[in-house]
VEXDREN-2710 file (C-alpha; in Angstrom, 1 decimal):
% VEXDREN-2710
k/r/px/py/pz
1/MET/-19.0/13.4/-3.7
2/ASP/-15.8/12.5/-5.7
3/PRO/-16.3/9.4/-7.8
4/VAL/-15.1/6.2/-6.6
5/SER/-11.8/5.2/-8.3
6/THR/-12.3/2.9/-11.3
7/ALA/-9.0/1.2/-10.5
8/LEU/-10.3/0.5/-7.0
9/LEU/-13.5/-0.9/-8.2
10/ALA/-11.8/-3.1/-10.7
11/GLU/-9.3/-4.3/-8.1
12/LEU/-11.9/-5.2/-5.6
13/ALA/-14.1/-7.0/-8.2
14/GLY/-11.1/-8.9/-9.3
15/GLY/-10.5/-10.2/-5.8
16/ALA/-7.6/-8.0/-4.9
17/GLY/-6.8/-7.4/-1.3
18/GLY/-7.5/-10.9/-0.1
19/ALA/-10.0/-11.1/2.8
20/LEU/-10.2/-7.4/3.3
21/GLY/-10.8/-6.7/-0.4
22/HIS/-13.6/-9.3/-0.3
23/GLN/-15.1/-7.7/2.8
24/ALA/-14.9/-4.3/1.0
25/TRP/-16.6/-5.7/-2.1
26/LEU/-19.4/-7.2/0.1
27/GLY/-19.8/-3.9/1.9
28/LEU/-20.3/-2.0/-1.5
29/THR/-22.7/-4.7/-2.7
30/ALA/-24.8/-4.3/0.4
31/LEU/-24.7/-0.5/0.2
32/VAL/-25.8/-0.6/-3.5
33/ARG/-28.6/-3.1/-2.9
34/ARG/-30.2/-0.9/-0.2
35/PRO/-33.2/1.0/-1.3
36/PHE/-33.0/4.7/-1.9
37/GLY/-32.7/6.6/1.3
38/HIS/-35.7/7.9/3.4
39/ASP/-35.0/11.6/2.4
40/HIS/-35.3/10.6/-1.3
41/ASP/-38.7/10.9/-3.0
42/ALA/-39.0/7.7/-4.9
43/SER/-41.9/9.1/-7.0
44/ALA/-39.6/11.9/-8.1
45/GLN/-36.7/9.6/-8.9
46/ASP/-35.3/10.1/-12.3
47/PRO/-35.8/6.7/-14.1
48/ALA/-32.2/7.2/-15.6
49/VAL/-30.8/7.0/-12.1
50/SER/-29.5/3.5/-11.5
51/THR/-29.1/2.0/-8.1
52/GLY/-25.7/0.7/-9.3
53/GLU/-26.6/-2.9/-8.9
54/ALA/-26.6/-3.8/-12.6
55/GLU/-23.2/-2.1/-13.1
56/LEU/-21.8/-3.9/-10.0
57/ILE/-22.9/-7.3/-11.4
58/ARG/-21.5/-6.5/-14.8
59/LEU/-18.2/-5.5/-13.4
60/GLN/-18.0/-8.6/-11.1
61/ALA/-18.5/-10.7/-14.3
62/GLU/-15.6/-8.9/-16.1
63/PRO/-13.4/-7.3/-13.4
64/GLY/-10.7/-6.4/-15.9
65/ASP/-13.1/-4.3/-18.1
66/THR/-12.3/-0.7/-17.3
67/ALA/-15.4/0.5/-19.2
68/ARG/-17.5/-1.5/-16.7
69/ALA/-15.6/-0.1/-13.7
70/GLN/-16.2/3.4/-15.1
71/ALA/-19.9/2.7/-15.5
72/LEU/-20.1/1.6/-11.9
73/SER/-18.3/4.6/-10.7
74/THR/-20.6/6.9/-12.7
75/ALA/-23.6/5.0/-11.4
76/LEU/-22.4/5.4/-7.7
77/ALA/-21.7/9.1/-8.2
78/THR/-25.1/9.8/-9.9
79/ARG/-26.9/7.9/-7.1
80/ALA/-25.0/9.8/-4.5
81/ALA/-26.0/13.1/-6.1
82/VAL/-29.7/12.3/-5.7
83/ASP/-29.6/10.3/-2.5
84/PRO/-27.9/12.2/0.4
85/GLU/-28.0/9.0/2.7
86/PHE/-26.3/7.0/0.1
87/SER/-23.8/9.7/-0.5
88/THR/-22.8/9.7/3.2
89/ASP/-22.6/6.0/3.4
90/LEU/-20.6/5.7/0.1
91/ARG/-18.2/8.4/1.2
92/GLN/-17.6/6.5/4.5
93/TRP/-17.2/3.2/2.6
94/ASN/-14.7/4.8/0.1
95/GLU/-12.7/6.4/3.0
96/GLN/-12.4/3.1/4.8
97/VAL/-11.4/1.2/1.8
98/GLU/-8.9/3.9/0.6
99/SER/-7.3/3.9/4.1
100/MET/-6.9/0.1/4.0
101/ARG/-5.6/0.4/0.4
102/THR/-3.0/3.1/1.1
103/ARG/-2.0/2.2/4.6
104/ASP/1.7/1.9/4.7
105/GLY/1.9/0.2/8.0
106/ASP/5.2/0.1/9.7
107/VAL/7.0/-3.2/9.5
108/HIS/9.9/-4.0/11.8
109/ASN/11.5/-7.4/11.2
110/THR/14.0/-8.8/13.6
111/VAL/15.7/-12.2/13.6
112/SER/17.9/-12.7/16.6
113/GLY/19.0/-15.3/19.1
114/GLY/21.6/-17.3/17.0
115/THR/21.6/-19.1/13.7
116/GLN/18.1/-19.8/12.3
117/TYR/17.6/-23.4/10.8
118/GLY/14.6/-23.1/8.7
119/HIS/12.7/-20.4/6.7
120/VAL/12.8/-16.9/7.8
121/LEU/10.4/-14.7/5.8
122/GLN/10.5/-10.9/6.4
123/GLY/8.1/-8.4/5.0
124/ARG/4.4/-7.5/5.0
125/ASP/1.1/-8.7/3.7
126/PHE/2.0/-12.2/2.5
127/SER/-0.6/-14.5/1.2
128/GLY/-0.7/-17.9/-0.7
129/LEU/2.8/-18.9/0.3
130/THR/4.0/-22.6/0.1
131/PHE/7.3/-24.0/1.2
132/ASN/8.1/-27.3/-0.3
133/THR/11.6/-27.7/1.0
134/THR/12.9/-29.0/4.3
135/ALA/15.1/-27.0/6.5
136/PRO/18.8/-28.0/6.6
137/PRO/19.8/-29.9/9.7
138/PRO/21.7/-28.0/12.4
139/PRO/25.4/-28.4/12.4
140/ALA/26.9/-31.2/14.5
141/PRO/27.9/-30.0/18.0
142/GLY/31.4/-28.4/17.8
143/ALA/31.3/-27.8/14.2
144/GLU/32.2/-24.2/12.9
145/THR/29.2/-22.2/11.9
146/PRO/29.5/-19.1/9.5
147/SER/29.3/-16.8/12.6
148/THR/32.4/-18.5/14.2
149/GLN/34.7/-18.8/11.2
150/GLY/37.7/-16.4/11.2
END
């Protein structure tokens, strides 16, 4: 299994991605906290193999620390190497998160039907927006509008 991107881990630990990022982080946390898989012989477990939980907690405390992100990535890869069930689940989690992260998503913005009196926001993936202005009043009946001027 390829290691989970340290950049991705740091982004998710830092709260990037809004609600989806939070859900992805919770999914990873739940995955890491599960006991080793049924196919894994716990008595034969190398004591040096971490579940990844300690690294996850340390990264969450300091999400900007790339060394902590790398430590978590390494712990996940090591655990995946000795626990086939974890490896499968981690691969699925990583694919889902990467597809959300890299999804381009088509955006088609259209404003039609006359002059708009108010805010028009076009784009994709907005969050935390605040508008503190009032919209201008519509022109008086019969007044020239920019679309009717010569």
